C-alpha positions, 0 to 999 in steps of 0.5 A, a space after each residue: 178758472 182759478 180758485 181764487 177767483 171763485 172764492 174772492 170776496 165771497 164771505 163778504 158778499 154772502 154776509 151783506 146779502 144776508 143782512 139785507 134779506 135778514 127778515 126772509 132768512 130768519 123765516 127760513 131758519 125757523 121753518 127749518 127748525 120746525 121741520 127738524 124738530 118734528 122729524 126728530 121728536 116725532 119718532 121718539 115720541 111715538 116710541 116712548 108712548 108705545 113703551 108706556 102703553 106696553 108697560 101699562 098692559 102688563 100692569 093692567 094684566 096683573 097676575 096673568 103677566 106672571 110666569 108660574 113653573 110647577 113641578 113634582 119631584 124636583 127637590 129631594 132633601 139631602 143630608 147636606 141640604 134641607 128642602 127650603 134650600 133646595 127649593 131656592 136653589 132650583 128657583 134660582 136655576 130656573 131663573 137663570 135657565 130662562 130665555 134671554 128675552 124673558 130674563 131681562 123682564 122678570 124679577 127675582 125668583 120666588 117660590 111656594 109650597 102649599 098643601 091641600 086643604 086640611 080640617 081641624 078635627 076639634 072644630 065645627 068644620 067651618 074653618 079649614 086651612 092650608 100649610 104654606 111655606 113662602 119665599 121671594 128674594 128680597 121680600 120682607 119677613 115677619 115679626 113674632 109678637 108672641 111665641 117664636 118662629 116654628 122649628 123642627 118639632 120634638 117628637 115625644 113618642 115615635 110616630 106610627 100607625 100602630 100607636 096612633 101617635 101623631 106626627 107634629 108639625 110646628 106652625 105660625 098664625 097671624 092673630 086673625 087666623 088664631 082667633 078664627 080657629 080659636 087656638 093660641 100659642 102652644 096649643 095643638 090642632 089635631 088634623 087626624 090621619 093624612 098620608 103617612 099617619 095622624 098629624 097635629 100642628 103645634 102653634 109656636 107663635 103669632 106673627 105680623 107681616 113686616 110689609 102686608 102690601 108685599 107681593 109675596 102675601 098677595 100669593 096667599 092672602 089667607 095666611 094674613 087673614 081668613 078668606 071667606 069661601 062658599 061654605 066655610 073660611 080658609 085660614 093659613 099656617 105659616 111654615 119655616 125652613 125648619 118645620 118644612 122638613 117635617 111636612 115633607 115626612 108627613 105629606 106625599 108629593 100629591 098633597 103638596 104643590 111646589 110653584 116657582 113664581 117669576 113676576 114680570 117687571 113692567 118698567 123693563 118691558 119695551 116694545 122691542 123686547 116685547 116682540 121676542 117674549 111670545 116666542 120665548 114663552 112658546 119655547 119653554 112651554 113646548 119644552 119645559 125640560 130646558 128649565 130643568 133637567 129633572 122632574 116634570 115641569 109645566 109652565 103657565 102664563 098669559 104674558 104672551 097673549 097680553 103682549 100679542 094683543 097690545 101689539 095688534 092694537 099698536 100696529 093700528 095705532 102706529 100706522 095712523 100716527 105715522 101718516 099724521 107725522 109724515 103730513 106734518 113734516 111734509 108740510 114743513 118741508 114744503 114751507 122751507 122750499 117756498 121760503 127758498 123760492 121767494 128768496 130767489 125771486 127776491 134776488 132775481 135781478 141781483 143774480 142776473 146783473 152779477 152773471 152779466 158782469 162776468 161772475 162764473 156760475 161756480 162763484 155764484 154757487 159757492 156764495 150761495 153755499 156759504 149763506 145757505 149751509 150755515 142757515 140750514 145748520 143753525 135751523 137743524 141745530 135749534 130743532 135738535 135742541 128743542 127735540 132734546 129738551 122735549 124728549 130724551 135723545 135716541 141715537 137712530 132718530 138723529 138722521 131725519 134731522 140731517 136729512 132736513 138740513 140737507 135738503 134745506 141747504 140743497 134746495 136753497 142753493 140749487 133753486 138760486 143756482 137754477 134761477 140765476 142761470 135761467 136769468 143769465 141765459 135770457 140776458 145773454 140771448 138779449 144781447 146777441 146781435 140780430 140775425 140778418 
């Protein structure tokens, strides 16, 4: 059989039949588009909902999702670099040493140096305080409304235990803390003997945070205004890079806590990334030395617990949603098959007559394919367009639409071919002469 005989007049015949049965074909296209839309959109909607859920879990966790690294003996000042510069360098080094699964979801590093509670000797003991130095990459600063920023103190007398001369440390206060302590710019606050001798704080200025809502102040709210405790109130003394060096001379490492803080950015957390984070946290918790070869580190975070708890809930929700989605797509597929079967039934006599006139099976299949494949492509295209408008595309989720199109075209062509062949067989049998 020649190729010309197979394809002769096929486009014209297919077009004439499509016009004749345009109503049923339109229904088939709409059903195919609906099935493709569900198959393409469903997985993406589930993925986006899961990502939104894990981000909400991180937001709800608050400080529990932060990663704190505490260490002693990490930053020994040198002639070239002061303590503040070394702390910044160490924070950056720890950030860069984090496992890739964590580095992609944490923000720029931050650090804090906070002393133990100190009590002014001239007060009534109802107001205590801490000296603190805070830093975070990209954080806003402060504005000095009175006086100036703390600087390296000018010791009038060389401090020593013999003379009793105090170590002087310049510091800044907010107006609320200054009022609670009853001091003003230029006054001293005697703290008495500490680790290396007597200490006195010099109030060099009054400051106002440029952005009180910045997360850096959330780590030490007592720096902005006094915080009520059980029997007293806690105020904060802000240190600068320069005055931090004086603190190094006065207090030993046992009285000062250095913390490197890495906040989790909820916008960067997705379900695939969340699956890798618990293992990464377990690795740095078990061996903190991987973050810094010197000093003794400890890692504290509940991010792994937060994500593990969410993943357990997600598995149950995903199983239920997948069953529902599979049911909807199956119903759409069955509707497509039913429409194809109805169209074949409608053309039963036409196919039987065509085969009886000598039409080959190959020519019939070719004409059906000319009609079915474009309709299936249009249906899948409409479903894909609707899915694209509803939800941003994800590369791997395009394959369900291709499957729907192939199945729709194959079922329309296959059902008609088999039904036509069965009718031809019955017609041929009826034409056979009766046996004697």
